[in-house]
Every structure is written in C-alpha cells, then in structure tokens.
C-alpha positions in Angstrom: 81.1 171.4 172.1 84.9 171.6 172.7 87.4 169.5 170.9 88.2 167.6 174.1 84.6 166.8 174.8 84.1 165.7 171.2 87.0 163.3 171.3 85.8 162.0 174.7 82.3 161.4 173.2 83.7 159.5 170.2 86.2 157.5 172.2 84.5 154.2 171.4 84.7 154.8 167.6 88.3 156.0 167.9 89.2 152.8 169.8 87.7 150.7 167.0 89.5 152.7 164.3 92.9 152.5 166.1 92.5 148.8 166.6 91.7 148.3 162.9 94.8 150.3 161.9 97.0 148.3 164.3 95.6 145.1 162.9 96.1 146.2 159.4 99.7 147.2 160.2 100.4 143.8 161.7 99.0 142.0 158.5 101.2 144.2 156.3 104.3 143.4 158.5 103.6 139.6 158.4 103.2 139.7 154.6 106.5 141.5 154.2 108.2 138.8 156.3 106.9 136.0 154.1 108.7 135.2 150.8 107.1 136.3 147.6 104.7 133.7 146.2 104.2 133.6 142.4 101.7 131.4 140.6 103.0 130.5 137.2 102.0 128.4 134.2 105.4 128.8 132.5 107.7 125.8 132.3 110.9 125.7 134.4 114.0 125.5 132.2 117.7 125.1 133.0 119.5 128.3 134.0 122.8 129.3 132.4 124.5 128.6 135.7 123.4 124.9 135.8 126.7 123.0 136.3 127.8 120.1 134.1 126.8 116.7 135.4 129.7 114.9 137.0 131.5 112.2 135.2 131.3 108.6 136.4 134.4 107.3 138.3 135.4 104.4 140.4 134.7 104.6 144.1 137.6 105.4 146.5 138.5 102.9 149.2 136.6 105.0 151.8 133.5 105.2 149.6 133.5 101.5 149.0 133.6 101.0 152.8 130.7 103.4 153.3 128.6 101.5 150.8 129.2 98.2 152.6 128.3 99.8 155.9 125.0 101.0 154.4 124.3 97.5 153.0 124.9 96.0 156.5 121.6 97.6 157.6 119.7 95.5 155.1 121.6 92.3 156.1 120.7 92.9 159.8 117.0 93.7 159.2 116.0 91.2 156.5 113.0 89.1 157.6 112.7 85.4 156.9 110.0 86.3 154.3 112.6 88.3 152.3 111.4 91.8 153.1 113.2 94.3 155.4 112.2 96.4 158.4 111.6 100.0 157.7 113.5 100.9 160.8 116.3 99.1 162.6 115.0 96.3 164.9 111.4 97.5 164.4 109.3 95.0 162.4 107.2 97.3 160.3 107.4 98.2 156.7 105.7 100.4 154.1 105.6 100.4 150.3 108.0 103.3 150.4 110.5 101.5 152.6 110.2 98.3 150.5 111.0 100.4 147.4 114.0 101.7 149.2 115.1 98.1 150.0 114.8 97.0 146.4 116.7 100.1 145.1 119.4 99.4 147.7 119.7 95.8 146.5 120.1 97.0 142.9 122.7 99.5 143.9 124.5 96.8 146.0 124.6 94.5 143.0 125.9 97.2 140.7 128.6 98.0 143.2 129.6 94.3 143.5 128.8 94.3 147.2 126.7 91.2 146.7 127.1 88.5 144.1 124.5 88.0 141.4 123.2 84.8 143.1 122.4 86.7 146.3 120.9 89.5 144.3 118.6 87.2 142.4 117.6 85.4 145.6 116.8 88.5 147.5 114.8 90.0 144.6 112.9 86.8 144.0 112.0 86.4 147.7 110.8 90.0 148.0 108.6 89.7 144.9 107.1 86.5 146.1 106.3 88.0 149.5 104.9 91.2 147.9 102.6 89.0 145.9 101.3 87.5 149.1 100.5 90.7 150.8 96.9 91.0 152.1 95.1 93.6 150.0 92.5 96.2 150.9 89.0 95.7 149.4 89.9 97.9 146.5 92.6 95.5 145.4 95.6 97.7 146.6 98.2 97.1 149.3 97.7 98.8 152.6 99.9 101.7 153.7 101.8 99.7 156.4 102.4 96.1 157.3 104.0 94.2 160.1 107.3 93.0 158.6 107.4 89.5 160.0 103.7 88.4 159.9 102.6 90.7 157.0 99.5 91.8 159.0 98.0 95.1 157.9 98.8 97.9 160.4 96.3 100.6 160.9 96.6 104.2 159.7 94.5 107.2 160.1 93.0 106.8 156.6 92.3 103.2 155.9 90.4 103.8 152.7 92.9 105.6 150.5 95.7 103.9 148.6 99.2 105.2 149.1 99.9 106.7 145.6 103.2 108.3 146.5 104.5 105.2 148.3 103.3 103.0 145.3 105.3 105.3 143.0 108.4 104.7 145.1 107.9 100.9 144.9 107.2 101.0 141.1 110.5 102.6 140.5 112.7 99.5 141.3 110.1 97.3 139.7 110.5 99.3 136.5 114.3 99.0 136.7 114.0 95.2 137.2 111.9 95.0 134.0 114.4 96.9 132.0 117.7 95.7 133.4 117.1 92.3 134.9 114.8 90.4 132.6 115.2 87.2 134.7 112.7 88.9 137.1 110.3 90.3 134.5 107.8 87.5 134.8 107.6 87.8 138.6 107.2 91.6 138.4 104.4 91.3 135.8 102.7 88.7 137.9 102.9 91.0 141.0 101.5 94.0 139.1 98.6 91.9 137.7 97.4 91.3 141.3 97.1 95.0 142.1 94.3 97.3 140.9 96.6 100.2 140.2 93.9 102.2 138.5 92.3 102.5 142.0 95.1 105.0 142.8 93.2 107.4 140.6 89.8 108.9 141.0 87.5 110.7 138.7 87.1 114.4 139.1 84.8 117.0 137.7 85.3 118.7 134.3 88.4 120.8 134.1 89.0 123.6 131.6 86.4 123.3 128.9 84.8 119.9 129.1 87.7 117.6 129.6 87.2 115.1 132.5 90.6 114.6 134.2 91.2 111.9 136.8 93.0 112.8 140.0 95.2 110.5 142.0 94.2 109.6 145.6 96.4 110.9 148.4 95.9 109.5 151.9 94.9 112.2 154.4 97.8 111.1 156.6 100.4 110.9 153.8 103.4 113.1 154.8 104.6 113.0 151.2 101.8 114.8 149.5 103.7 117.9 148.3 104.5 118.9 144.8 108.0 117.5 144.8 106.9 114.0 145.8 104.0 114.1 143.3 106.5 115.0 140.6 108.8 112.1 141.7 106.1 109.5 141.9 104.2 110.7 138.9 107.1 109.7 136.5 106.1 106.1 137.0 102.5 106.4 138.0 101.7 108.0 134.7 102.3 104.5 133.1 99.4 102.9 134.9 96.9 103.5 132.1 95.8 106.0 129.4 94.3 108.5 131.9 97.1 108.4 134.5 99.5 110.7 132.6 97.0 113.6 132.8 96.1 112.8 136.4 99.5 112.8 137.8 101.1 115.6 135.7 98.5 118.2 136.7 99.3 119.9 140.1 96.1 119.9 142.2 96.2 123.7 142.7 98.5 124.8 140.0 102.3 125.3 140.4 103.0 127.9 143.0 106.5 129.2 143.4 108.1 131.0 146.4 111.0 133.3 145.9 114.0 132.9 148.2 117.2 134.8 147.8 116.3 135.5 144.2 115.5 131.8 143.4 112.0 130.7 142.6 111.3 127.2 143.9 108.0 125.3 144.3 106.0 126.2 147.4 105.6 122.7 149.0 102.8 123.9 151.2 104.5 123.3 154.5 104.0 126.7 156.1 105.2 128.0 159.5 105.7 127.7 162.5 109.2 128.8 161.3 108.2 132.4 161.0 109.5 134.0 157.8 111.4 130.9 156.8 109.7 129.0 154.0 109.8 125.2 153.9 111.9 123.5 151.2 111.9 119.8 150.4 114.9 118.4 148.5 114.6 114.6 148.8 112.2 113.9 146.0 114.2 115.9 143.5 117.5 114.3 144.7 115.9 110.8 144.3 114.8 111.8 140.8 118.4 112.6 139.9 119.8 109.4 141.4 117.3 107.0 140.0 115.9 108.4 136.7 118.3 111.2 135.9 117.3 114.8 135.9 115.0 116.4 133.3 115.2 120.1 132.9 112.5 120.8 135.5 113.7 118.5 138.3 117.3 119.4 137.6 116.7 123.2 137.7 114.6 123.0 140.9 117.3 120.9 142.6 120.0 123.3 141.5 118.0 126.3 142.9 117.3 124.6 146.2 121.0 123.8 146.5 122.0 127.4 145.9 119.5 128.6 148.5 120.7 126.1 151.1 124.4 126.7 150.3 124.1 130.5 150.4 122.4 130.3 153.8 125.0 128.0 155.3 127.2 129.9 157.7 125.4 133.3 157.1 124.9 136.0 159.7 122.0 135.6 162.1 119.7 138.0 160.1 119.7 135.5 157.3 118.9 132.3 159.0 119.9 128.9 157.6 117.3 127.1 155.6 116.8 123.4 155.9 115.5 121.2 153.1 115.1 117.9 154.9 113.2 116.7 157.9 113.1 113.7 160.2 110.2 111.5 159.2 108.0 110.4 162.0 107.8 106.6 162.3 104.1 105.6 162.3 102.4 104.6 165.5 100.3 101.4 165.1 98.0 101.5 168.1 99.6 98.7 170.1 100.0 96.2 167.2 103.8 96.2 167.5 105.5 94.7 170.6 106.5 97.0 173.4 104.9 100.0 171.7 103.5 103.0 173.5 100.7 104.0 171.1 98.8 107.2 170.8 95.0 107.3 170.4 94.0 107.1 166.8 92.5 110.6 166.8 96.0 112.0 167.8 97.9 110.2 165.1 99.5 111.9 162.1 98.8 115.6 162.9 99.4 118.3 160.3 103.2 117.9 159.5 103.7 121.6 159.5 102.8 121.8 163.2 106.1 120.2 164.2 108.1 121.0 161.2 110.7 123.2 163.0 111.4 120.6 165.6 112.0 118.0 162.8 114.5 120.0 160.8 117.3 117.6 159.9 120.8 118.0 158.4 120.4 114.5 157.0 122.9 111.8 156.0 120.8 110.8 153.0 120.7 114.3 151.5 124.4 114.9 152.2 125.4 111.9 150.2 123.0 112.8 147.4 124.3 116.3 147.1 127.8 114.8 147.1 127.0 112.5 144.2 124.9 114.9 142.1 126.7 118.2 142.5 130.4 117.8 143.5 131.8 121.0 144.8 133.4 122.2 148.1 130.1 122.7 149.8 128.8 119.2 149.1 132.2 117.7 150.0 132.2 119.6 153.3 128.6 118.5 154.0 129.4 114.9 153.4 132.4 115.1 155.7 130.2 116.4 158.5 128.2 113.1 158.2 131.1 110.8 159.2 130.0 110.7 162.9 126.7 109.2 161.6 128.6 106.0 160.6 127.7 103.1 162.9 129.9 100.1 162.0 128.0 96.8 161.8 124.6 98.6 161.8 124.5 101.3 159.1 124.2 105.1 158.9 122.3 107.2 161.4 119.8 109.8 160.2 121.8 113.0 160.7 121.8 116.1 162.9 118.7 117.6 164.6 118.0 121.3 164.5 119.7 121.8 167.9 122.9 120.0 166.7 122.2 116.8 168.5 122.5 113.5 166.7 119.4 111.8 165.4 120.4 108.2 166.1 117.6 106.6 164.0 118.9 104.0 161.6 116.4 103.2 158.8 116.0 101.8 155.4 115.5 105.1 153.6 118.8 106.6 154.8 120.9 103.6 154.0 119.3 103.1 150.7 120.0 106.6 149.6 123.6 106.3 150.7 123.9 103.2 148.4 122.1 104.9 145.5 124.3 108.0 145.8 127.5 105.9 145.7 126.2 103.8 142.9 125.5 107.1 141.0 129.1 108.1 141.4 130.3 104.8 139.9 127.6 103.9 137.4 125.2 106.9 137.0 121.4 106.8 137.4 119.8 103.4 138.3 117.3 103.5 135.5 119.7 103.8 132.6 118.9 102.1 129.3 122.2 103.2 127.7 124.2 101.7 130.5 123.2 98.2 129.2 125.6 98.6 126.2 129.3 97.8 126.8 131.3 101.0 126.4 133.2 101.5 123.2 137.0 101.1 123.6 138.9 104.4 123.3 140.7 104.8 120.0 143.5 107.1 119.1 142.6 109.8 116.5 144.2 109.1 113.2 146.6 111.6 111.7 145.5 113.2 108.5 146.6 111.3 105.4 147.3 108.0 107.4 145.1 105.0 106.9 144.9 101.8 108.9 144.3 98.3 107.6 
C-alpha cells in the first residue's frame, strides 16, 4: 500500500487527531490570555509602598458645596415615614439603601449640614419605621420594600435573608450605639425584633470535626463576592458566638488573581470581557471610609488602585480595567406605579452576563479614592466627575463604558459622596478615639527651663 493510499484510508482518524490538536491549542491560548490565579492561605499584609493615611483637614468651600448637593438628594426623597427612596423619585428601598441613608445622615451631622435636632428627628423616625417593617416568616426583613407603604416587594429568592444588605444596615446602627447614645435604646429595641441568627445556616463538618455555620446569601444577591463578604462580615460577626467563624471563612477559600504584578481577590465575576478580569473596589472603599482600614482591606484597596491607575490612559494593548459597575435597579413585577416589569423567571440573571455593559467610572468611587488616597490620579478622577453634579437633586452615577453619562441619581452614590467628604474632615465614621476632645498643642520646653 502506498503512502498516499494509506493516508487516504486513515483520513477519518487524522481528522479527529487534527481536531483534537486544534482544540487543545485553543484551550492553551485562552488560558494564556486569562490572568494567573493563585489559591492561598497566607495572610495579606501591607506592602512597603503603602502610602501614609491622609491627615484630616477642613473642607474647602467647593467641597462643602458638594456635600450639601449630595445631602439634597435625601431631602428630596424622604418619605413621610422617615425612610428614603433607593433611587430618585422611585419609591422602593432595600436594607442596603437604608443603611446608605443612615450613614449619609451621620456624615451630614458631622459636617454640620444639618443641626442636631434634625439629625435626631431623622434617625428616630427611621428607627421607628424600621421597627414596623413587615418581616418574613423567619423573623428577618425582606430584601426590598415599597418606600411609602412598606409593602414587601418580590425578589427571585423570597426565602433567603439578605446577609450582605443587613451588614450594610448594621454598620450605621453600630455607629449610633457608640457615638449617639440617645438612640441606643431604639437601636436595641429594633435589633431585638429581628432574628439575626437566621442569616446563618449550619453546614457540614469542616476540617476535622468542627461544625461551622455558613451565612445565607440570596441567589439573586449581586453583592455576594469576597469583597462584600469581607465588608459585611465585620459587623455580622457580632451576631452571636458562631457568627465570627461563619463570616470570616471564605466559602471556597481565598483565590487571588494576578494583574500587572499585583495579586488581588478573584471576585468571581468572569468574562465576557475576554482577558480582562473583574475587579470590585466599592466594598473595600466603604471599609476605609466607615471603619478604617485593617492591613488586609487596606492592602487590597491599594493594589486595586495601582492596577486601575496604571491602566488609565495606557496603549490599546493594555486595556483599561474598571473596578465599579452600574447596579441594576430591581424590577418588582408591576408592584411599582408605571413600571414595565419583566417576568419573574427573567429577573436577576447572572451579573457576569452583562458585566461589560455595566462598567462604570463612578462618582462614588471617584470621591472615595479622592478621600482615602490623595494623589494626582485621584484628584484628576474627582475633577472628571464635576459634570455629574445636578444642583437641587444630587450627584449622578458616573460615566458608562462608552463615555456617555449614567444619569441615575440614587442613595448609594450620594451617601458615598457624603461619607468621603466626612472622612476628609473627620476621619472614619466609626471612630471611638474621635469622641475625645483633641489635646491643645503645646510648645516644647527648652532644656533646663521649667514652667509653673
């Protein structure tokens, strides 16, 4: 048999072999395009390049004006019951947006935008209304409510409590307990109504024979990534004795992805952005503004900033990387007036499916970077947000991926602007040392000279 006839007879086998080799080559090429992923059990510590934290200073005239414009959002969208719309002129709210409102109110009081009497009235009204929220059968608040009537709004997963959103709300409640004792009784009464232990569920044995609880994450929760768990876990760990173990253990271990030489948490939001990984900065920025950084959250934030900063204005072969995304307002199946609802089965698809289209150069992140890391890049980024200012209404969300303006005006954006400006003037919101009056500056004595 000739070589030609032999090849002809084996053509089907050769076709399969060539197809296998081509497929294998494609897999290798795709893997080379993706960033290196490393699973680690080591702690994240501050790098030598971590910058000094900025000193507190008085706000400039412009910054004071920006803060008042942000507060105007909450003035415009406060309901008669004392709570605030999650989005301008749209009467819905969540535990997350309500936490944003209370944090914005604390920041406004610290910046002297509102007098103490208005602060106390707003906080008391909000706490009273939160105590009156209809609860689910497990004794926990629902994910969403109609802001005016407090009716529960449907979500894709009605049975799971919103642990991440609850962590957001517990943050201002904790600040109220520490810094505003006149509201401590109302906060304690509110927490006594909620079965917070229901946010945790028992899991099977882990490691040797240690049973560890896990927290419950809604299947439609867009904030289920590592960063948000780290942010919310700082207060959720105080629920009971088992909560600390539950919320401090990542569900699948801590996975890091290496980008431009910096290892950052893999938040699990993969593609369709090709070789670009997905970064999320907001939970780490919120940690710095509200609680102050620890070594882990500070270093992660610093690494993310270096990645985003290095990719800003780079050549096309090193595409810019975004670390914030426009959040999709929930659709409530016709329960809100003039809504055009989607069928329930189409609600809250996998967030990674539309991630690229929701990339956002956000106002909230720009102000947070400006407050936490003051350098030329953060100053330039903050200046780019000036067109987002809407006098009499608040701050718009930011720029979409195509450069167009995202005109949404919501509680989260304006709360984060207020928190950032409050950080510049007064430091983190949960600050026990800030309760003491600063010591007056004294001149150092010369050697051999005593004072009476």
